[in-house]
C-alpha positions as CSV (number, residue, x, y, z in Angstrom):
1,M,0.0,0.4,0.0
2,S,1.5,3.3,-1.0
3,K,-0.2,6.6,0.3
4,I,0.4,10.2,-1.0
5,Q,-0.5,13.5,-0.4
6,F,-2.0,16.7,-3.2
7,T,-3.3,20.0,-3.4
8,L,-5.7,21.0,-6.2
9,T,-6.3,25.2,-6.3
10,V,-10.0,25.9,-7.7
11,E,-9.3,25.7,-11.5
12,E,-7.2,21.7,-10.6
13,G,-10.1,20.8,-8.8
14,K,-13.2,21.1,-11.5
15,Q,-10.5,20.3,-13.9
16,M,-10.2,16.7,-11.3
17,I,-14.0,16.2,-11.5
18,A,-14.6,16.9,-15.2
19,N,-11.6,14.3,-16.1
20,G,-13.7,11.6,-13.7
21,V,-16.9,12.7,-14.6
22,A,-16.3,11.7,-18.0
23,R,-14.9,8.4,-16.9
24,H,-18.2,7.9,-14.6
25,F,-20.1,4.6,-16.1
26,L,-23.2,7.0,-16.6
27,T,-21.4,9.0,-18.9
28,D,-20.0,5.9,-20.8
29,R,-23.4,4.3,-21.1
30,S,-25.4,7.5,-22.3
31,L,-23.0,8.2,-24.3
32,R,-22.9,4.6,-26.2
33,S,-27.0,4.5,-26.3
34,G,-28.2,7.7,-24.9
35,K,-28.6,11.2,-24.5
36,V,-26.1,13.4,-22.7
37,V,-27.3,16.6,-21.7
38,L,-24.7,19.2,-20.2
39,K,-25.9,22.5,-18.4
40,G,-23.5,25.3,-18.4
41,G,-21.3,25.9,-15.7
42,T,-17.6,26.1,-15.5
43,T,-17.5,23.3,-14.3
44,V,-19.6,21.6,-16.7
45,S,-17.6,23.7,-19.5
46,K,-14.4,21.7,-18.7
47,I,-16.3,18.0,-19.0
48,A,-17.7,19.7,-22.3
49,E,-14.5,20.2,-23.5
50,I,-13.7,16.6,-22.9
51,L,-16.6,15.4,-24.6
52,I,-17.8,17.9,-27.4
53,G,-14.5,19.7,-27.6
54,E,-16.2,22.8,-27.2
55,A,-16.5,25.5,-23.8
56,L,-20.3,26.5,-23.0
57,R,-21.7,30.0,-22.4
58,I,-21.0,31.1,-19.5
59,C,-24.5,33.2,-17.2
60,G,-24.5,33.4,-14.0
61,R,-21.3,33.7,-11.5
62,I,-20.2,34.8,-8.5
63,T,-17.1,37.4,-8.3
64,G,-15.7,39.4,-6.3
65,R,-18.3,41.8,-7.0
66,G,-20.8,39.1,-6.0
67,T,-23.9,37.3,-8.1
68,V,-23.2,38.7,-11.7
69,A,-24.7,38.0,-15.2
70,N,-22.1,37.7,-18.4
71,L,-22.2,41.4,-20.1
72,I,-22.3,39.5,-23.4
73,N,-24.8,38.2,-25.2
74,T,-23.4,35.0,-27.7
75,D,-24.3,32.9,-29.5
76,G,-22.7,29.6,-28.6
77,P,-24.7,27.4,-26.1
78,H,-25.4,27.2,-22.3
79,T,-26.9,24.1,-22.6
80,V,-26.4,20.9,-25.2
81,L,-27.8,17.7,-25.4
82,I,-25.6,14.6,-27.6
83,E,-26.6,12.2,-29.0
84,K,-24.6,9.5,-31.3
85,G,-21.5,11.3,-31.3
86,K,-22.7,15.2,-32.2
87,Y,-24.4,17.7,-29.9
88,K,-26.5,20.8,-30.6
89,N,-27.7,23.1,-28.7
90,I,-31.0,23.6,-26.8
91,D,-31.1,26.8,-25.1
92,D,-33.9,27.7,-26.5
93,C,-36.2,24.6,-26.1
94,V,-34.5,22.6,-22.8
95,A,-38.2,21.9,-21.5
96,E,-39.5,20.0,-24.2
97,E,-35.5,18.4,-24.8
98,M,-35.7,17.3,-20.7
99,Q,-39.4,15.4,-21.9
100,G,-38.3,13.4,-24.1
101,L,-35.3,11.9,-21.7
102,G,-36.0,9.0,-19.9
103,P,-33.5,6.4,-17.4
104,H,-31.2,5.8,-19.8
105,D,-30.3,8.8,-20.6
106,L,-27.9,11.4,-18.3
107,I,-27.6,14.8,-16.9
108,I,-24.8,17.1,-15.9
109,C,-25.8,19.7,-14.3
110,G,-23.4,21.8,-11.5
111,A,-24.2,23.5,-8.1
112,N,-23.6,26.6,-6.3
113,A,-24.0,25.0,-2.9
114,I,-23.6,21.1,-1.5
115,D,-24.5,20.5,2.3
116,G,-22.5,18.3,4.7
117,E,-25.6,15.4,3.9
118,G,-24.8,15.6,0.6
119,R,-28.1,17.8,-1.3
120,A,-27.7,20.2,-3.8
121,A,-28.7,24.0,-5.1
122,L,-28.4,25.8,-7.5
123,M,-28.8,29.9,-7.7
124,A,-31.4,31.5,-9.6
125,G,-31.1,34.8,-10.8
126,S,-34.1,34.8,-13.4
127,P,-37.6,34.6,-12.9
128,G,-38.2,30.9,-12.1
129,G,-35.0,30.2,-12.6
130,G,-35.6,30.5,-16.0
131,N,-35.4,28.1,-18.6
132,I,-33.3,25.2,-16.5
133,G,-36.4,26.2,-13.4
134,R,-38.9,25.5,-15.6
135,A,-37.3,21.8,-17.3
136,L,-36.4,21.0,-13.8
137,S,-39.9,19.1,-12.9
138,S,-39.0,16.9,-16.0
139,W,-35.6,15.7,-14.2
140,Y,-37.1,14.5,-11.8
141,S,-40.4,12.9,-13.1
142,E,-39.0,11.1,-16.0
143,G,-36.5,9.4,-14.1
144,I,-33.7,10.3,-15.5
145,P,-30.3,9.8,-13.8
146,I,-28.4,12.8,-12.5
147,L,-24.5,13.6,-12.2
148,I,-23.5,17.0,-9.4
149,P,-20.2,17.8,-10.0
150,V,-19.4,20.3,-7.5
151,G,-15.9,21.6,-6.1
152,I,-15.9,21.1,-2.0
153,E,-15.3,24.4,-2.1
154,K,-19.2,24.9,-2.1
155,L,-19.1,23.1,0.6
156,I,-22.0,25.2,3.0
157,P,-22.3,25.3,6.8
158,G,-26.1,24.0,7.8
159,S,-29.2,22.2,5.4
160,L,-30.1,23.5,2.0
161,E,-33.4,22.0,2.9
162,E,-33.5,24.6,5.8
163,I,-31.4,27.5,4.3
164,I,-33.8,27.0,0.5
165,G,-37.1,27.8,3.2
166,L,-35.5,31.0,4.6
167,T,-34.3,32.4,1.9
168,G,-35.3,33.5,-1.4
169,R,-34.9,36.0,-5.0
170,K,-37.3,39.2,-3.7
171,G,-37.6,40.3,-0.6
172,K,-33.4,41.6,-0.3
173,D,-33.3,45.4,0.3
174,L,-30.4,45.2,-1.1
175,S,-27.7,42.6,-2.9
176,W,-23.8,42.9,-5.0
177,G,-25.1,41.9,-8.2
178,M,-28.3,39.9,-8.6
179,S,-30.5,39.1,-5.9
180,V,-30.7,35.0,-6.3
181,G,-33.0,32.2,-4.3
182,L,-32.2,28.7,-4.3
183,M,-33.4,25.3,-6.5
184,P,-33.1,22.3,-5.0
185,I,-31.2,19.7,-7.2
186,Q,-30.8,15.9,-6.4
187,G,-28.3,13.4,-8.3
188,E,-25.1,12.3,-7.4
189,V,-22.2,14.9,-6.2
190,I,-18.9,14.1,-7.2
191,T,-16.6,16.8,-5.9
192,E,-12.5,16.1,-6.1
193,I,-12.7,13.0,-3.8
194,E,-14.9,11.1,-6.1
195,A,-13.6,11.9,-8.6
196,V,-10.5,10.4,-7.8
197,K,-12.1,7.2,-6.8
198,Y,-13.3,7.1,-10.3
199,L,-10.1,7.9,-11.8
200,A,-8.1,5.2,-9.5
201,N,-8.9,2.6,-7.3
202,V,-8.1,4.2,-4.2
203,E,-9.2,6.0,-1.1
204,C,-9.4,9.1,-0.6
205,Y,-9.9,11.9,2.2
206,A,-9.8,15.7,2.0
207,I,-7.8,17.0,5.1
208,G,-7.3,20.5,4.7
209,A,-9.5,23.6,2.5
210,G,-8.1,26.6,2.0
211,G,-5.1,28.5,1.5
212,I,-3.5,32.2,-0.1
213,D,-2.2,33.6,-3.3
214,D,-3.5,31.3,-6.0
215,G,-4.5,28.3,-3.5
216,Q,-7.0,30.2,-1.7
217,G,-10.5,27.9,-2.1
218,S,-8.3,24.8,-2.8
219,I,-8.7,21.7,-1.4
220,T,-5.4,19.6,0.5
221,L,-6.4,15.9,-0.4
222,E,-4.7,12.6,1.0
223,A,-5.2,9.1,-0.9
224,R,-4.2,5.3,-0.7
225,G,-3.9,2.3,-2.6
226,E,-1.9,0.1,-4.4
227,D,1.3,0.4,-5.5
228,A,-0.2,0.6,-9.4
229,E,-3.3,2.7,-8.6
230,I,-1.2,5.2,-6.6
231,E,1.1,5.5,-9.1
232,K,-1.3,5.9,-11.7
233,L,-3.2,9.1,-10.0
234,I,0.2,10.4,-9.2
235,E,1.0,10.8,-13.2
236,I,-3.3,12.2,-13.3
237,V,-2.4,14.8,-11.1
238,K,0.6,15.7,-12.5
239,S,-1.0,16.2,-16.1
240,V,-3.8,18.0,-14.1
241,K,-0.7,20.3,-12.8
242,D,1.3,20.5,-16.2
243,R,-1.8,22.5,-18.1
244,D,-3.3,25.3,-17.8
245,C,-6.3,25.0,-15.8
246,G,-7.7,28.4,-16.3
247,V,-11.7,29.0,-15.9
248,S,-13.3,27.3,-18.8
249,G,-16.1,28.8,-20.9
250,I,-16.9,30.9,-24.5
251,K,-14.2,33.6,-23.7
252,Q,-16.5,36.2,-24.4
253,S,-19.0,34.9,-22.0
254,L,-17.1,35.3,-19.2
255,V,-17.2,39.4,-19.1
256,Q,-19.3,40.3,-16.2
257,C,-22.2,42.7,-16.7
258,E,-21.6,46.0,-15.5
259,A,-25.1,48.3,-14.9
260,P,-26.7,49.4,-17.3
261,C,-26.7,46.4,-19.4
262,A,-29.4,43.7,-21.2
263,S,-29.2,41.7,-17.8
264,C,-30.7,44.1,-15.7
265,A,-34.5,43.8,-17.0
266,R,-34.8,40.1,-15.7
267,H,-32.9,40.8,-12.3
268,I,-33.6,42.2,-9.2
269,G,-32.0,43.6,-6.0
270,C,-28.4,44.5,-7.5
271,G,-27.5,47.5,-5.8
272,Y,-25.7,48.6,-8.7
273,K,-28.3,49.1,-11.2
274,S,-29.8,50.7,-7.9
275,G,-27.1,53.4,-8.1
276,R,-26.6,52.4,-4.5
277,L,-23.5,50.9,-4.5
278,G,-21.6,53.4,-7.5
279,E,-18.7,51.8,-9.4
280,E,-16.6,53.8,-12.1
281,R,-17.1,51.6,-15.5
282,R,-14.0,49.1,-15.9
283,E,-11.6,48.4,-18.5
284,Q,-12.9,44.6,-20.0
Protein backbone atom coordinates (compact mmCIF):
# COMPACT_ATOMS: atom_id res chain seq x y z
CA MET A 1 0.00 0.00 0.00
CA SER A 2 1.16 3.52 -0.82
CA LYS A 3 -0.09 6.90 0.30
CA ILE A 4 0.19 10.37 -1.23
CA GLN A 5 -0.92 13.91 -0.40
CA PHE A 6 -1.72 16.60 -2.97
CA THR A 7 -3.36 20.01 -3.19
CA LEU A 8 -5.70 21.07 -5.99
CA THR A 9 -6.49 24.71 -6.68
CA VAL A 10 -10.10 25.57 -7.47
CA GLU A 11 -9.57 25.28 -11.23
CA GLU A 12 -7.44 22.16 -10.90
CA GLY A 13 -10.19 20.67 -8.76
CA LYS A 14 -12.73 21.43 -11.49
CA GLN A 15 -10.48 19.72 -14.03
CA MET A 16 -10.12 16.66 -11.80
CA ILE A 17 -13.90 16.51 -11.40
CA ALA A 18 -14.37 16.88 -15.16
CA ASN A 19 -11.96 14.01 -15.78
CA GLY A 20 -13.82 11.85 -13.27
CA VAL A 21 -17.26 12.62 -14.69
CA ALA A 22 -16.03 11.86 -18.21
CA ARG A 23 -15.01 8.41 -16.93
CA HIS A 24 -18.24 7.81 -14.97
CA PHE A 25 -20.07 4.63 -16.03
CA LEU A 26 -23.32 6.60 -16.53
CA THR A 27 -21.54 9.01 -18.86
CA ASP A 28 -20.06 6.14 -20.85
CA ARG A 29 -23.39 4.29 -21.04
CA SER A 30 -25.42 7.30 -22.11
CA LEU A 31 -22.88 8.44 -24.70
CA ARG A 32 -23.02 4.97 -26.28
CA SER A 33 -26.74 4.28 -26.18
CA GLY A 34 -28.62 7.35 -24.99
CA LYS A 35 -28.47 11.11 -24.65
CA VAL A 36 -26.37 13.35 -22.41
CA VAL A 37 -27.37 16.89 -21.48
CA LEU A 38 -24.70 19.30 -20.24
CA LYS A 39 -26.08 22.31 -18.37
CA GLY A 40 -23.58 25.16 -18.57
CA GLY A 41 -21.35 26.28 -15.73
CA THR A 42 -17.58 26.56 -15.45
CA THR A 43 -17.13 23.00 -14.17
CA VAL A 44 -19.53 21.49 -16.72
CA SER A 45 -17.82 23.56 -19.41
CA LYS A 46 -14.61 21.66 -18.63
CA ILE A 47 -16.59 18.44 -19.07
CA ALA A 48 -17.88 19.77 -22.41
CA GLU A 49 -14.31 20.42 -23.52
CA ILE A 50 -13.57 16.73 -22.94
CA LEU A 51 -16.78 15.31 -24.44
CA ILE A 52 -17.45 17.62 -27.40
CA GLY A 53 -14.24 19.64 -27.71
CA GLU A 54 -16.02 22.94 -27.05
CA ALA A 55 -16.50 25.24 -24.05
CA LEU A 56 -19.98 26.40 -23.02
CA ARG A 57 -21.49 29.85 -22.59
CA ILE A 58 -21.35 31.00 -18.98
CA CYS A 59 -24.34 32.90 -17.59
CA GLY A 60 -24.39 33.69 -13.87
CA ARG A 61 -21.19 33.59 -11.86
CA ILE A 62 -19.82 34.76 -8.49
CA THR A 63 -16.96 37.25 -8.56
CA GLY A 64 -15.52 39.65 -6.02
CA ARG A 65 -18.37 42.02 -6.96
CA GLY A 66 -21.01 39.47 -6.00
CA THR A 67 -23.53 37.41 -7.97
CA VAL A 68 -23.29 38.79 -11.49
CA ALA A 69 -24.19 37.80 -15.05
CA ASN A 70 -22.49 38.00 -18.43
CA LEU A 71 -22.15 41.37 -20.11
CA ILE A 72 -22.18 40.12 -23.71
CA ASN A 73 -24.87 37.87 -25.15
CA THR A 74 -23.14 35.33 -27.35
CA ASP A 75 -24.54 32.73 -29.75
CA GLY A 76 -22.69 29.86 -28.12
CA PRO A 77 -24.65 27.18 -26.24
CA HIS A 78 -25.22 27.21 -22.50
CA THR A 79 -26.97 23.83 -22.52
CA VAL A 80 -26.21 21.10 -25.06
CA LEU A 81 -27.61 17.66 -25.85
CA ILE A 82 -25.23 14.95 -27.06
CA GLU A 83 -26.58 12.03 -29.04
CA LYS A 84 -24.80 9.53 -31.31
CA GLY A 85 -21.55 11.46 -31.21
CA LYS A 86 -23.10 14.80 -32.18
CA TYR A 87 -24.32 17.69 -30.07
CA LYS A 88 -26.80 20.51 -30.46
CA ASN A 89 -27.68 23.72 -28.64
CA ILE A 90 -30.97 23.30 -26.73
CA ASP A 91 -31.08 26.68 -24.98
CA ASP A 92 -34.36 27.60 -26.67
CA CYS A 93 -36.06 24.25 -26.06
CA VAL A 94 -34.65 22.92 -22.79
CA ALA A 95 -38.02 22.00 -21.23
CA GLU A 96 -39.21 20.23 -24.39
CA GLU A 97 -35.98 18.26 -24.80
CA MET A 98 -36.03 17.20 -21.13
CA GLN A 99 -39.48 15.67 -21.59
CA GLY A 100 -37.99 13.36 -24.20
CA LEU A 101 -35.32 11.99 -21.85
CA GLY A 102 -35.60 8.88 -19.70
CA PRO A 103 -33.73 6.46 -17.42
CA HIS A 104 -31.15 5.53 -20.08
CA ASP A 105 -30.12 9.17 -20.58
CA LEU A 106 -28.13 11.51 -18.35
CA ILE A 107 -28.11 15.11 -17.16
CA ILE A 108 -24.86 16.69 -15.94
CA CYS A 109 -25.40 19.91 -14.00
CA GLY A 110 -23.17 21.73 -11.53
CA ALA A 111 -24.27 23.38 -8.29
CA ASN A 112 -23.62 26.57 -6.36
CA ALA A 113 -23.92 24.96 -2.94
CA ILE A 114 -23.75 21.55 -1.29
CA ASP A 115 -24.25 20.67 2.37
CA GLY A 116 -22.89 17.95 4.64
CA GLU A 117 -25.86 15.68 3.90
CA GLY A 118 -25.16 15.57 0.16
CA ARG A 119 -27.89 18.02 -0.81
CA ALA A 120 -27.19 20.43 -3.68
CA ALA A 121 -28.72 23.66 -4.96
CA LEU A 122 -28.48 26.02 -7.91
CA MET A 123 -28.68 29.79 -7.62
CA ALA A 124 -31.52 31.35 -9.60
CA GLY A 125 -31.19 35.01 -10.57
CA SER A 126 -33.93 35.06 -13.22
CA PRO A 127 -37.68 34.65 -12.55
CA GLY A 128 -38.47 31.01 -11.86
CA GLY A 129 -34.89 30.01 -12.52
CA GLY A 130 -35.15 30.72 -16.25
CA ASN A 131 -35.18 27.86 -18.76
CA ILE A 132 -33.61 25.37 -16.36
CA GLY A 133 -36.13 26.22 -13.65
CA ARG A 134 -38.97 25.43 -16.05
CA ALA A 135 -37.35 22.13 -16.98
CA LEU A 136 -36.62 20.85 -13.46
CA SER A 137 -39.89 18.98 -13.02
CA SER A 138 -39.02 16.74 -15.97
CA TRP A 139 -35.64 15.91 -14.45
CA TYR A 140 -37.37 14.01 -11.67
CA SER A 141 -40.75 13.00 -13.10
CA GLU A 142 -39.11 11.21 -16.05
CA GLY A 143 -36.56 9.34 -13.91
CA ILE A 144 -33.49 10.82 -15.58
CA PRO A 145 -30.16 10.10 -13.81
CA ILE A 146 -28.34 13.27 -12.76
CA LEU A 147 -24.65 13.84 -12.00
CA ILE A 148 -23.78 16.97 -10.00
CA PRO A 149 -20.09 17.87 -10.43
CA VAL A 150 -19.19 20.40 -7.73
CA GLY A 151 -16.04 21.40 -5.87
CA ILE A 152 -15.68 20.98 -2.11
CA GLU A 153 -15.15 24.76 -1.96
CA LYS A 154 -18.95 25.02 -2.37
CA LEU A 155 -19.68 23.10 0.83
CA ILE A 156 -21.74 25.36 3.11
CA PRO A 157 -22.64 24.99 6.80
CA GLY A 158 -26.18 24.09 7.78
CA SER A 159 -28.95 22.26 5.97
CA LEU A 160 -29.86 23.35 2.45
CA GLU A 161 -33.34 22.01 3.04
CA GLU A 162 -33.78 24.57 5.82
CA ILE A 163 -31.82 27.38 4.15
CA ILE A 164 -33.86 27.19 0.93
CA GLY A 165 -37.01 27.71 2.97
CA LEU A 166 -35.57 30.74 4.73
CA THR A 167 -34.14 32.57 1.73
CA GLY A 168 -35.34 33.69 -1.68
CA ARG A 169 -34.79 35.86 -4.71
CA LYS A 170 -37.40 38.43 -3.72
CA GLY A 171 -37.61 40.61 -0.62
CA LYS A 172 -33.94 41.62 -0.28
CA ASP A 173 -33.29 45.31 0.36
CA LEU A 174 -29.88 45.25 -1.31
CA SER A 175 -27.71 42.78 -3.15
CA TRP A 176 -24.15 42.99 -4.40
CA GLY A 177 -25.11 41.88 -7.88
CA MET A 178 -28.41 40.22 -8.79
CA SER A 179 -30.53 38.89 -5.97
CA VAL A 180 -30.72 35.07 -6.13
CA GLY A 181 -32.79 32.29 -4.67
CA LEU A 182 -31.91 28.61 -4.45
CA MET A 183 -33.35 25.70 -6.43
CA PRO A 184 -32.73 22.22 -4.96
CA ILE A 185 -31.33 19.63 -7.35
CA GLN A 186 -31.01 15.92 -6.63
CA GLY A 187 -28.53 13.47 -8.03
CA GLU A 188 -25.10 11.98 -7.45
CA VAL A 189 -22.78 14.66 -6.11
CA ILE A 190 -19.24 14.31 -7.47
CA THR A 191 -16.58 16.33 -5.69
CA GLU A 192 -12.82 16.05 -6.11
CA ILE A 193 -12.92 13.05 -3.75
CA GLU A 194 -15.40 11.02 -5.81
CA ALA A 195 -13.62 12.03 -9.03
CA VAL A 196 -10.31 10.69 -7.74
CA LYS A 197 -12.00 7.39 -6.86
CA TYR A 198 -13.42 7.11 -10.38
CA LEU A 199 -10.00 7.72 -11.89
CA ALA A 200 -8.03 5.30 -9.68
CA ASN A 201 -8.93 2.47 -7.31
CA VAL A 202 -7.94 4.30 -4.12
CA GLU A 203 -9.36 5.65 -0.91
CA CYS A 204 -9.35 9.44 -0.74
CA TYR A 205 -9.89 11.90 2.09
CA ALA A 206 -9.95 15.68 2.41
CA ILE A 207 -7.48 16.77 5.08
CA GLY A 208 -7.57 20.54 4.63
CA ALA A 209 -9.09 23.37 2.65
CA GLY A 210 -8.13 26.90 1.67
CA GLY A 211 -4.78 28.60 1.37
CA ILE A 212 -3.13 31.80 0.23
CA ASP A 213 -2.32 33.27 -3.20
CA ASP A 214 -3.40 30.79 -5.90
CA GLY A 215 -4.16 28.29 -3.14
CA GLN A 216 -7.23 30.24 -2.04
CA GLY A 217 -10.24 27.92 -2.15
CA SER A 218 -8.00 24.89 -2.68
CA ILE A 219 -8.50 21.40 -1.26
CA THR A 220 -5.74 19.21 0.15
CA LEU A 221 -6.34 15.48 -0.26
CA GLU A 222 -4.75 12.25 0.91
CA ALA A 223 -5.09 9.06 -1.12
CA ARG A 224 -4.04 5.52 -0.32
CA GLY A 225 -4.14 2.31 -2.31
CA GLU A 226 -2.13 -0.36 -4.08
CA ASP A 227 1.16 0.83 -5.52
CA ALA A 228 0.03 0.58 -9.14
CA GLU A 229 -3.15 2.58 -8.49
CA ILE A 230 -1.27 5.27 -6.59
CA GLU A 231 1.24 5.53 -9.43
CA LYS A 232 -1.68 5.93 -11.83
CA LEU A 233 -3.11 8.69 -9.63
CA ILE A 234 0.26 10.45 -9.42
CA GLU A 235 0.33 10.69 -13.21
CA ILE A 236 -3.25 12.00 -13.28
CA VAL A 237 -2.48 14.69 -10.68
CA LYS A 238 0.69 15.67 -12.54
CA SER A 239 -1.23 15.96 -15.83
CA VAL A 240 -3.84 18.22 -14.19
CA LYS A 241 -1.16 20.40 -12.63
CA ASP A 242 0.90 20.57 -15.83
CA ARG A 243 -1.95 21.99 -17.92
CA ASP A 244 -3.24 25.56 -18.01
CA CYS A 245 -6.26 25.21 -15.74
CA GLY A 246 -7.90 28.53 -16.45
CA VAL A 247 -11.62 29.27 -16.15
CA SER A 248 -13.55 27.34 -18.79
CA GLY A 249 -16.21 29.03 -20.89
CA ILE A 250 -16.75 30.82 -24.17
CA LYS A 251 -14.40 33.78 -23.85
CA GLN A 252 -16.93 36.56 -24.50
CA SER A 253 -19.37 35.09 -21.98
CA LEU A 254 -16.75 35.30 -19.21
CA VAL A 255 -16.92 39.12 -19.25
CA GLN A 256 -19.07 40.04 -16.25
CA CYS A 257 -21.95 42.46 -16.44
CA GLU A 258 -21.92 46.13 -15.45
CA ALA A 259 -25.02 48.23 -14.89
CA PRO A 260 -26.75 49.27 -16.99
CA CYS A 261 -26.72 46.32 -19.39
CA ALA A 262 -29.10 43.90 -21.10
CA SER A 263 -29.12 41.55 -18.10
CA CYS A 264 -30.57 44.24 -15.82
CA ALA A 265 -34.09 43.76 -17.24
CA ARG A 266 -34.58 40.34 -15.61
CA HIS A 267 -32.61 40.87 -12.39
CA ILE A 268 -33.77 42.43 -9.13
CA GLY A 269 -32.16 43.79 -5.98
CA CYS A 270 -28.86 44.69 -7.62
CA GLY A 271 -27.20 47.63 -5.91
CA TYR A 272 -25.17 48.39 -9.03
CA LYS A 273 -28.37 48.62 -11.05
CA SER A 274 -30.08 50.88 -8.49
CA GLY A 275 -27.02 53.09 -8.05
CA ARG A 276 -26.67 52.37 -4.33
CA LEU A 277 -23.36 50.66 -5.03
CA GLY A 278 -21.69 53.14 -7.31
CA GLU A 279 -18.63 52.07 -9.22
CA GLU A 280 -16.61 53.34 -12.14
CA ARG A 281 -16.87 51.32 -15.33
CA ARG A 282 -13.88 49.05 -15.65
CA GLU A 283 -11.76 48.27 -18.68
CA GLN A 284 -12.71 44.81 -20.00
